[in-house]
N, C-alpha and C positions, 0 to 999 in steps of 0.2 A: 304715345304722344311724343312728338319730336321736340327735343330741347331747343329753346329759342335763344337763350342767353347762357353762355358757358363761361366757366372759370377754369383756367389752366394754370397749374403750378408745375414748374419744370426746374430741373437741376442737373448739373453735370459735374463730374470730378475725375481726377486722375491721381493715382498713387505714384508719386514722383511727378515731375512735370517737364517733359512728357513721360508717360508711363501707362500702365494698364488703366484704361478709362471706361467709364460708364455714363449713360444718360438715363434720366428717368422723368416721367411726367404723371401727373394725376389730373384727370379731367372730371369736373363736377358741374352739376346744374347750379343755377344761381342759388337755390335753396340749400346747397352744400351736399346734396346726395351724390354719391360716387357714380360716375358713368363708366370710366375705364382708368386703369393705371398700368404702367409697364416700366420695367427696368431693361436696359439694352446694353450689352457689352459692346464696346467700340473697338477693342484692340488697343494699340499704342496711339495715344493722342494727348494733347494738352488740355488743361482745365477749360480754357476758353472755347476750344473746339467742342468739347463735351457739353458745355453750356448751350452752344448754338444747336448742336445735334438734338439735345433734349427738347428744345423749343420747337424745332422743325418736326420731330416725331409727334409731339403733342398737337401741333396745328394740323398735321396730315390726318390724325385721328379725328380731330374736331370737325374736319371738312365732311366726314361721312354723315354728320348730323345736321348739315345745312343750317347752322345757327345764324341768328341776326347779329350777334356780337360774341366776341371772345375777349375776355379780360385776362391777360397773361401776367403771371407774377413770377419773378425770377430774383434770386439773390446775387446776381451778377450785375453790378452797376454798370460795368463796362459794356456788356451786351445790350442792356436796356438803353443806355445813352447812345450807342452806335445805331440801334434801330430807330431811335427818335431823331437821329440826324444831328445830335449835339456833338458827338465825337466822331472823328474820321476813322474808317476801318483801314489800317495800314497793311496788314498781312493778307496776301492774295487768297490763301485758303479760307480765311475768315470772311473775306469779301464775297467769295462764292456762296458761302452759307448765308450771309446777310442778304444777298440778292435772291436766293431761293426763298427765304422767309418773306421778304417784301413781295415777291411775286405771288406766293401762296396767300398772303394776307389780303391781296386784292380780290380773292374769291369770297371774302366775308364783307358784309356791309359795314361792320365796325370791328376794329381790333385795337386794344390798348396794350402797351408794354409798361409794367410797373415794377419798380425796384422795391423789394422787401428785405428786411434783415433775415439772416439765417434762421433765427429763432421762430420766424413765421413760415419757414419753408421746411420744417423738420420732416414732414411726411415724404416729400420728394427726396430729400437728402438721405433719408433712411433707405429708400428704394435703391439709390445709387450705391450705398455702402453694402446692402444686401447682395446686389448684383456683383460687386467686386469681391465680396467675401466668398461667394459661391464658386469662384474660379479655383481650379486645382492649383495647388502651390507646389513649386519644385521640392523634391525630397530634401529634408533638412532645413528648409526655410521656416521662418516664424511669421505668424500673422502680425499686422501692425498693432493689434490689441494685446499682444502677449508681452 
């Protein structure tokens, strides 16, 4: 059965800003059952770029399921308000990502962007950190948790 209403949690982060960055998303059915999740290493990027990349990757995955709606949940108030048109996008690289998301969103009958606190986005945040923790560290360096 094809999912009709999907829930997407996404998160992005960088260690230092900019620095090594990762994006992650968790795609679920409305009943909360997991469809797909992924962490993606982005290379050197800012936190805001990683937040946008996470949402973009999640929406591209959602597209495969031809849903009637996608409710997106992010802990980046900036990205949510930029996508809602409340805040202007000033940086050109973020504007390109914003436009890609808006274009992709037109493929869905309904898309919402919702700001949630970090505590409600722990699963996606955990995937971001697992992705960054899996990177090889230069000899003699310490992990941020040490």
